[in-house]
N, C-alpha and C positions, 0 to 999 in steps of 0.2 A: 810498038803501040800496041799490037795487039796482047803483048806477053804484061805490061802496063794496065791496060785494061784489065788480065784477066787476075792481073794480084789485085787489084781494086775490087775487083768481085771477089774474091775468096777470102779480101778485109772484112768487107761487108758481111758477107755470109759470117762469117768466124763472130763477129760482134755483134750481129743479130741470134745465132744460138746463144752465145754468151750471157744476153741481156734477158731471153728467156730462161734459160735454166735460173738467176736470181727469182723472178718470180714465183716458179717453183718451191726454191728453199723456202721463199716465204709465206708459202702457201702453209708446207708440213708446220713451219714452225706453229704460224697462227693453230693450227689443227691442234698440235702437242700440248697448248696455252688451252684448248678448250676442251682440251680432252682433259688436263688438272683440276682443270674450275668445276668441271663435269663431275670429276671424283670426289673433290673438296664437297661439294653439294649433296651429293651423295651420301658421304662421311657424314657431315650434319644431320641428315636424316634419319638417319640410321641410329643415330647418339639419341633423336627427338622420339624414333620409336621405340627405344631401349629404356628411356626416360616413364616413356607412358606404360612401359608394362609395368614398370619398376612399380608406377604409382599405382595400376591396376591390383598386381599384385596385394599392395599393402590396404587398398579399400577394400578388397576382397576380405583380409585377413582381419580388418576393423570390424568389419561387418559379421562377420564368422563372432570374432569374441562377443558380439554386441548380441548374438541369436543368446548364444550361452549364457550370459549374466542374465538373458529375460529365463531362460529358463528354469536359471538354478532359481531366479526371485519368484518365479510362479511355481518352484515346487514346496521352497521354504515356506510361501502363501498357505498352500492346500495344508501342509504336514501342520502347520503352526494353526490354522481355523479349527 
């Protein structure tokens, strides 16, 4: 009787531990999935930052060209008058 009870108790404990391990594996998979999603979001944000920097550089170039044209126009007016 004791032997049967001990075997049943060990079997119950083994199944209990096996069930706990499955949950930790699921949590690890969820953590990996969230990490991948976070990395994807970071990549998208970096792409937007790069695009904004490119647009900012283009705007600065356009402004410099505009100032250069204005200076040239003023010098033509000054020499032409």
